[in-house]
N, C-alpha and C positions, 0 to 999 in steps of 0.2 A: 504494500500500500504506500502511496505517495501523494503529495500535494500536486495537483495537475497544473495550475497556473497561478500567476500573481507573484507577490513578494516572496513567498516561500516555495516557489515552483521547484519541483523535483526532490524536495526534502522528504525523506522516508518517515513513515509513521508506523508505530506498533499497533497490533491488534490484540485483543484479549485472547488468551488460550481457550481452546475447546470450541464447542458449537453453540454455546448459549448466546453468544453475541455474533451476529452476522454483519460485518461491516459492508457498507455500500461500496460496490465495486468501483474501481477507477473509471471504467467506461461509463457506467451509469451516472457517476458524479460529474463526469465531463458533459454528458448530455444534459443533466439538470442545470449546470451552471452556464451552458450555452444558452438555454432558455432564459435564465435569470440575469444574464449579463447586463442588460440595460437598467436593471433595478438594484443591483448589488451594491454599487458604490454609495457609501454613506448610510446604508440601511441598518435597521435594528433587526437582528436575526435571532430566532428562537429555535434551538436544536433539541427536540424532545426525544427521549430514549437515545441519548447521544452516543452511547457505547464508547468507542475509541475517540470520538470527537471529530472524525474525518470530515464530515459535512460542514460543521461549524468552523473548523480550521480552514477549510477551503474558502468559506465565506470571508473570514478574516484576511486570508491571503489575497483575495480579490477586491478588498477595499470596504468591507462592511465596517460600519462605525463601532458596532458592539455585537457580541454574541452571548447569549445565555445558554449554557449547556445544562440539561436536566437528565440525571441518571441516578438510579438507585443501587445497581449491582456493584459491590465493592471491587471485584476484579476489573470491571470496566472503568470504574472511577480511578483506580490506580494507573491504568494505561492512559486514560485521558489526561491525568495530571502529568504523567511522564511525557506525553506528546507535547503538551503546552510548554513544559520545561525545555524539551529538546529544541523547540523552535525559538526559545528565548522570550516567550511572551510573558509580560508581567501586567499589562493593562489591556483594556478593550474587551474583557470577558468576565463572566461570572459563572461559577460552577455551583449548581443547586443539587443537593443530594435529597433523595426521596422520590416518591411516586409522582408521575406527571399529573394525575388528577388532583392530588393534594396541592401541588405547586400552582396549578391554574386556578383552583378555588381561592387559595391564599392571595394570589396576585389580583384576582378580580375584587376580592374584599378590600384590598388596600389600594386599588387603582394606581399601582406604583409605576407601571410601564405599559406601553403599547408597542406592538411589533409590526414591521413592514413585511417580513417573511417568516413563516413558520414551517419547519420541516419535521415530520414525524415518521419514525421507522421502528414501530414496536417489534418485538420478536414475532416472526411469522406464526409461531404456535400460539400466540396470545391474540387471536383474531378479535375477541370482544374489545380489546384496547382501541382498535380503530374506531368503532362506533362510539365508544365512551368518550374518547378524546375529541374526535371531530364533532360529536354532539355537543360537548361542553364548549368548544370553540365557537360553534355555530349559534348556540344559545346566548353566549356571553361576548359575541364579537364586538359590540360597541365599545366595550371597555378594554379589550385585550388586543384588538387589531386596529392599526391605523387605516385611514381611508385609502382604498386601493390595495390593501394588503393581499398577499397570496398565502394560502396554506397548501403545502405539498405533502402527500402521503406516499411513501414507498411501500409497496405490497406485492405479494405473489401475483403473478399474471392471472392465475385462475381464481384468485380471491376477488369476488365482486363487491366493490364498495358502492354505497348508494350515490345517486346523483346529487342529492341534497341532504344536508345535516343542518336543520334550523335555517339560519340565514346564509349558510355556505352553499354555493352551487358549483358543481364541477364544470369547469370550462375547457379542460383539456385532459386527455389520457395518452400517455406515451408508454409504449411497450418495448422492452428490450430483453431478449432472452427469456428467462423465467420471471423477470421482475417487471413491474409497472410503476409509473408515477402518475398519480391523480392530482391535478391542480384545481384548487377551489378558490373562489373569490366571494366576497360578500355580495349577495344578490340584493338588488333594489326592489322592494315589494310595494312601492308607491303606486 
């Protein structure tokens, strides 16, 4: 695994051992960031189920103003922190430990931040996490998402996500190998 482009281009990243964490492949990350290229500079980026941090680190490398990594698994957190250290990053990010649901509910209650881009990649075997997280983001979008924000979910190609989760509406579906990227935007219901 490596950073694809930007300030930290070609720098190697660690991945957690075992199969519990499945890092986003270099090829799929490249596809994702080709789509996000016009939006990434200066953005606030939320990396849910961050694992090794590869997606959020790619965002920082390409000019995101800040990234929040949310992860609860200790082996993944250890690797994420090692990757941040390896790149020499000391600012521009925050690591939140704990569950994604708890973090989003706490964030909503405190209205502490809003994000331009949200990426979520729960373990494929945790299929209910997709509906729970997208539903929470869709119901609470006004407080958690900036105007024009995008929410992107990486999932198994054969895993069918809904076209709508509350105020989130799927606007694009990209398929690559066994993986898919579903892009959601806040729908205008007026």
